C-alpha positions as CSV (number, residue, x, y, z in Angstrom):
1,M,1.0,-7.4,-22.5
2,T,-1.2,-7.5,-25.6
3,S,-0.1,-10.9,-26.9
4,F,-3.1,-12.6,-25.1
5,S,-5.6,-10.1,-26.4
6,F,-7.1,-12.3,-29.1
7,H,-6.6,-15.7,-27.4
8,P,-10.2,-17.2,-27.4
9,L,-9.8,-18.7,-23.9
10,F,-8.4,-15.4,-22.7
11,L,-11.5,-13.5,-23.9
12,V,-13.8,-16.2,-22.3
13,W,-11.9,-15.7,-19.0
14,L,-12.3,-11.9,-19.2
15,V,-16.1,-12.2,-19.6
16,G,-16.5,-15.1,-17.2
17,T,-14.6,-13.4,-14.4
18,T,-16.6,-10.2,-14.8
19,L,-19.9,-12.1,-14.8
20,L,-18.9,-14.1,-11.8
21,S,-18.2,-10.9,-9.9
22,A,-21.5,-9.5,-11.0
23,F,-23.4,-12.6,-9.9
24,I,-21.7,-12.7,-6.4
25,V,-22.2,-8.9,-6.0
26,K,-25.9,-9.3,-6.8
27,T,-26.2,-12.3,-4.4
28,M,-24.5,-10.2,-1.6
29,A,-27.0,-7.4,-2.2
30,H,-29.8,-9.8,-1.6
31,I,-28.1,-11.3,1.5
32,G,-28.2,-7.8,2.9
33,V,-25.4,-7.2,5.5
34,M,-26.5,-3.5,5.9
35,D,-24.4,-0.4,6.2
36,N,-26.7,1.8,8.3
37,P,-26.1,5.6,7.9
38,V,-24.5,7.4,10.8
39,E,-23.4,11.0,11.3
40,R,-20.2,10.5,9.2
41,S,-21.9,8.7,6.3
42,S,-22.5,10.2,2.9
43,H,-25.6,7.9,2.3
44,T,-28.9,8.4,4.0
45,M,-30.6,5.0,3.5
46,P,-29.4,1.6,4.8
47,T,-27.5,-0.1,2.0
48,P,-25.9,-3.6,1.8
49,K,-22.1,-3.5,2.0
50,G,-20.7,-6.8,0.8
51,G,-19.9,-5.9,-2.8
52,G,-16.2,-6.4,-2.1
53,V,-16.9,-10.1,-1.6
54,G,-17.9,-10.4,-5.2
55,I,-14.9,-8.4,-6.4
56,I,-12.3,-10.4,-4.4
57,C,-13.9,-13.8,-4.9
58,A,-14.0,-13.3,-8.7
59,F,-10.5,-11.8,-8.6
60,L,-9.0,-14.8,-6.6
61,I,-10.8,-17.4,-8.8
62,G,-9.8,-15.6,-12.0
63,S,-6.2,-15.2,-10.8
64,I,-6.0,-18.9,-10.0
65,I,-7.4,-20.0,-13.4
66,I,-5.6,-17.6,-15.7
67,F,-2.0,-18.8,-15.2
68,P,-2.5,-22.5,-16.3
69,L,-4.9,-21.3,-18.9
70,L,-2.2,-19.2,-20.6
71,H,0.6,-21.6,-19.6
72,Q,2.2,-19.0,-17.2
73,P,4.1,-20.2,-14.1
74,Y,3.0,-19.4,-10.6
75,L,5.7,-17.3,-8.9
76,I,6.2,-17.4,-5.2
77,S,5.5,-13.6,-5.2
78,I,2.1,-14.2,-6.8
79,I,1.2,-17.0,-4.4
80,A,2.1,-14.7,-1.5
81,L,0.2,-11.8,-2.8
82,L,-3.0,-13.9,-3.4
83,G,-2.7,-15.4,0.1
84,T,-2.4,-12.0,1.7
85,V,-5.4,-10.7,-0.2
86,A,-7.5,-13.7,0.9
87,F,-6.4,-13.2,4.5
88,L,-7.1,-9.5,4.6
89,S,-10.5,-10.0,2.9
90,I,-11.5,-12.5,5.5
91,I,-10.5,-10.1,8.3
92,S,-12.2,-7.2,6.6
93,W,-15.4,-9.2,6.1
94,L,-15.5,-10.2,9.8
95,D,-14.9,-6.6,10.7
96,D,-17.8,-5.5,8.5
97,V,-20.0,-7.9,10.4
98,K,-18.6,-7.5,13.9
99,Q,-17.2,-3.9,13.8
100,W,-13.8,-4.7,15.3
101,S,-11.4,-2.1,16.7
102,A,-9.3,-0.2,14.1
103,L,-6.2,-1.6,15.8
104,I,-7.1,-5.1,14.7
105,K,-7.5,-4.0,11.1
106,L,-4.2,-2.2,11.3
107,A,-2.4,-5.2,12.7
108,A,-3.8,-7.4,9.8
109,Q,-2.6,-4.8,7.3
110,I,0.9,-4.7,8.8
111,F,1.1,-8.5,8.8
112,C,0.1,-8.5,5.1
113,A,2.6,-5.7,4.3
114,I,5.4,-7.7,5.9
115,I,4.5,-10.8,3.9
116,I,4.5,-8.8,0.7
117,T,7.8,-7.1,1.5
118,L,9.4,-10.5,2.2
119,F,8.2,-12.2,-1.0
120,I,7.9,-9.6,-3.8
121,P,11.2,-7.7,-3.8
122,S,14.2,-9.9,-4.6
123,L,16.4,-10.9,-1.7
124,S,19.5,-9.4,-3.4
125,L,17.7,-6.0,-3.6
126,L,16.9,-6.1,0.1
127,Q,20.5,-7.1,0.8
128,Q,21.9,-4.4,-1.4
129,T,19.8,-1.8,0.4
130,H,20.8,-3.2,3.8
131,Y,17.1,-3.8,4.5
132,L,16.5,0.0,4.7
133,L,13.9,-0.6,2.0
134,V,11.8,-2.9,4.2
135,P,10.2,-0.3,6.5
136,I,9.6,2.0,3.5
137,I,7.7,-0.8,1.6
138,I,5.7,-1.8,4.7
139,L,4.8,1.9,5.3
140,W,3.8,2.3,1.7
141,V,1.6,-0.8,1.6
142,V,-0.2,0.0,4.9
143,Y,-0.6,3.7,3.9
144,I,-2.2,3.0,0.5
145,T,-4.4,0.2,2.0
146,N,-5.8,2.6,4.5
147,A,-5.9,5.5,2.0
148,F,-8.2,3.5,-0.2
149,N,-10.4,2.5,2.7
150,F,-10.7,6.2,3.7
151,M,-11.6,7.2,0.1
152,D,-14.3,4.6,-0.3
153,G,-17.1,7.0,0.8
154,L,-18.9,7.9,-2.4
155,N,-20.5,5.7,-5.0
156,G,-17.9,4.4,-7.5
157,L,-15.0,6.6,-6.3
158,A,-12.6,4.0,-5.0
159,A,-13.7,1.2,-7.3
160,G,-13.4,3.4,-10.4
161,V,-10.0,4.6,-9.5
162,A,-8.8,1.1,-8.9
163,A,-10.2,0.0,-12.3
164,I,-8.4,2.8,-14.1
165,C,-5.2,1.9,-12.2
166,C,-5.5,-1.7,-13.3
167,L,-5.9,-0.8,-17.0
168,F,-2.9,1.6,-17.0
169,F,-0.7,-0.9,-15.1
170,Y,-1.7,-3.8,-17.4
171,Y,-0.7,-2.0,-20.5
172,Q,2.5,-0.5,-19.1
173,T,4.0,-3.2,-17.0
174,Q,6.8,-5.6,-18.1
175,Q,5.8,-8.0,-15.3
176,I,3.4,-10.4,-17.2
177,E,2.3,-12.2,-14.0
178,F,1.4,-9.0,-12.2
179,G,-0.3,-7.6,-15.3
180,L,-2.6,-10.7,-15.3
181,I,-3.3,-10.1,-11.6
182,A,-4.2,-6.5,-12.4
183,L,-6.6,-7.6,-15.2
184,A,-8.3,-10.1,-12.9
185,L,-8.9,-7.3,-10.4
186,F,-10.2,-5.1,-13.2
187,C,-12.8,-7.8,-14.1
188,G,-13.9,-8.0,-10.5
189,L,-14.3,-4.3,-10.3
190,M,-16.3,-4.1,-13.6
191,G,-18.7,-6.7,-12.3
192,F,-19.3,-4.5,-9.3
193,L,-19.4,-1.0,-10.6
194,P,-22.8,-1.2,-12.4
195,F,-24.3,-2.0,-9.0
196,N,-22.5,0.9,-7.3
197,Y,-22.4,3.9,-9.7
198,P,-24.1,6.2,-10.2
199,K,-26.7,4.8,-7.8
200,A,-25.6,2.4,-5.1
201,E,-27.5,-0.9,-4.8
202,I,-24.5,-2.2,-2.7
203,F,-21.2,-0.8,-1.3
204,M,-17.8,-2.5,-1.5
205,G,-17.2,-2.4,2.2
206,D,-13.8,-3.0,3.8
207,V,-13.4,-6.3,1.9
208,G,-13.2,-4.4,-1.4
209,S,-11.5,-1.2,-0.4
210,Q,-8.7,-2.6,1.7
211,S,-8.0,-5.5,-0.7
212,C,-7.9,-3.1,-3.7
213,G,-5.5,-0.8,-1.8
214,L,-3.3,-3.7,-0.9
215,L,-3.1,-4.9,-4.5
216,L,-2.4,-1.4,-6.0
217,A,0.3,-0.8,-3.5
218,S,1.8,-4.2,-4.4
219,F,1.7,-3.3,-8.1
220,A,4.0,-0.4,-7.4
221,I,6.7,-2.7,-5.9
222,A,6.2,-5.6,-8.4
223,P,9.2,-4.6,-10.5
224,F,11.4,-4.9,-7.4
225,N,11.4,-8.7,-7.7
226,R,13.9,-8.4,-10.6
227,L,16.1,-5.6,-9.3
228,D,19.5,-5.9,-7.6
229,H,19.8,-2.2,-6.8
230,I,17.5,0.8,-6.6
231,S,18.1,4.5,-6.2
232,I,16.2,7.7,-6.9
233,T,17.4,7.7,-10.5
234,T,16.5,4.0,-11.1
235,V,12.9,3.8,-9.7
236,P,11.0,1.5,-12.1
237,S,8.5,3.2,-14.4
238,E,5.6,1.0,-13.1
239,T,6.3,2.3,-9.6
240,I,6.1,5.9,-10.7
241,L,3.0,5.1,-12.7
242,I,1.1,3.8,-9.7
243,F,2.2,6.8,-7.6
244,F,1.0,9.2,-10.3
245,L,-2.3,7.3,-10.8
246,L,-3.0,7.3,-7.0
247,F,-1.8,10.8,-6.4
248,G,-5.3,12.3,-6.1
249,I,-6.0,9.8,-3.3
250,I,-2.6,10.2,-1.7
251,Y,-3.0,14.0,-1.7
252,D,-6.5,14.0,-0.2
253,V,-5.6,11.5,2.6
254,T,-2.3,13.3,3.4
255,F,-3.9,16.7,3.4
256,T,-6.6,15.5,5.7
257,L,-4.3,13.7,8.1
258,I,-2.1,16.8,8.5
259,R,-5.0,19.1,9.0
260,R,-6.6,16.8,11.6
261,A,-3.2,16.4,13.4
262,K,-2.9,20.2,13.6
263,E,-6.4,20.3,15.1
264,K,-5.4,17.6,17.5
265,A,-8.2,15.4,16.3
266,S,-7.9,11.6,16.6
267,L,-6.4,10.1,13.5
268,L,-8.1,6.7,14.1
269,Q,-11.6,8.2,14.6
270,A,-13.9,7.9,11.6
271,H,-15.0,11.3,10.1
272,R,-16.2,12.9,6.9
273,S,-13.7,15.7,6.5
274,H,-11.7,14.5,3.5
275,L,-11.7,17.0,0.6
276,Y,-14.0,14.7,-1.5
277,Q,-16.4,14.5,1.5
278,M,-16.4,18.2,2.0
279,A,-17.2,18.7,-1.7
280,H,-20.3,16.5,-1.2
281,R,-21.2,18.3,2.0
282,C,-21.1,21.5,-0.1
283,Q,-23.9,20.0,-2.2
284,I,-21.7,19.0,-5.2
285,P,-23.4,15.9,-6.6
286,A,-21.7,12.7,-5.5
287,S,-21.5,11.4,-9.1
288,L,-19.6,14.5,-10.1
289,V,-17.2,14.3,-7.3
290,T,-16.5,10.7,-8.3
291,L,-15.9,11.7,-11.9
292,I,-13.4,14.4,-10.7
293,Q,-11.5,11.8,-8.7
294,W,-11.4,9.5,-11.7
295,S,-10.1,12.4,-13.8
296,F,-7.3,13.0,-11.3
297,C,-6.3,9.3,-11.8
298,I,-6.4,9.4,-15.6
299,W,-4.5,12.7,-15.6
300,G,-1.7,11.1,-13.5
301,G,-1.5,8.1,-15.9
302,L,-1.3,10.4,-19.0
303,L,1.4,12.5,-17.5
304,V,3.7,9.4,-17.1
305,L,3.0,8.6,-20.8
306,L,3.5,12.2,-22.0
307,F,6.6,13.0,-19.9
308,P,9.1,10.2,-19.7
309,L,11.0,11.0,-16.5
310,T,14.4,10.9,-18.1
311,T,15.4,14.5,-17.9
312,T,15.2,17.1,-15.1
313,F,12.9,19.3,-17.3
314,N,10.4,16.4,-17.8
315,I,10.5,15.6,-14.1
316,I,9.8,19.2,-13.1
317,C,7.0,19.5,-15.6
318,A,5.4,16.1,-14.7
319,Y,5.3,16.7,-11.0
320,S,4.2,20.3,-11.4
321,L,1.3,19.3,-13.6
322,L,0.5,16.5,-11.2
323,M,0.2,18.9,-8.3
324,I,-1.6,21.8,-9.9
325,P,-5.1,20.2,-10.1
326,Q,-4.9,19.2,-6.4
327,I,-4.1,22.8,-5.4
328,I,-7.0,24.1,-7.6
329,W,-9.3,21.5,-6.1
330,T,-8.3,22.4,-2.5
331,L,-8.8,26.1,-3.1
332,F,-12.2,25.4,-4.6
333,I,-13.3,23.3,-1.6
334,L,-12.1,26.0,0.8
335,Y,-14.1,28.5,-1.2
336,K,-17.2,26.3,-1.2
337,T,-17.0,25.5,2.5
338,N,-16.8,29.3,3.2
339,Q,-19.7,29.9,0.9
340,H,-21.8,27.3,2.7
341,N,-20.6,28.6,6.1
342,I,-19.2,25.2,7.1
343,K,-17.0,26.0,10.1
344,K,-16.3,22.5,11.4
345,W,-14.6,20.1,9.0
């Protein structure tokens, strides 16, 4: 993936895509579709929420430009992925403005997941698995898309995690086309982050969070377009990499959903009882909580590099080291909520 690194036009594209994102983000901040704080919000002042428009517009334009620029072919899987991102972004923006039902957003996510499942994995792989892989991929894409949306509650948290994932994926993937897509998203995010972290001039909104989640979930299944067979022992390294990078987010969302299900709370109702939100409610600075979540992401990526999952010992070590920080973080949050006498999560 580094063969393009010193290509002059490639460097111009990197800078141009980032600046385009920053320009659109700044413009959206002035347009001012406001996110007014409510009981479940972490912010206290009305703040514009269209930053994701800048991220995704720059991402889509950059993705369209980069392939002919570097003489790379457009694959049908890439066209399908860009199309679903554009579709979900439009639905998400309309939802940001009109506040639609959660079921409409879920239906749009499922539709996008079905399209991605039909166009990214190879037909022979789906046939070899007797299509049992289809519901698994759809569930994965919808789950990660929503998980990213749920975790977009503190300045820079979701955007920073997505940017870290893009860099790791770009340097590790053998899928050149998807690597370029990841880099385009990275540029979009880097144009946005200075306006969002540590102080938020603008939020991503659903346009950014859902689209980023959809793309990261798709990166995990990108290698499936060249496979004829898959099993537990032949899971591509890029798939494992994305899972490890996103494990902090996956853990937080899963832990919260299980806890809320046990309390018989609505799983569709907005709340602020995720672990990262509880940390903020316990007066841990938002910027610090964000850095902790970024560190979880980096830790997951380093584990994949340090422990090639080729032996049972390495697998046990990698997954244990992946889980330990989450257990420590959970126990710490439980301690802090007890210390602050927070009874209701």
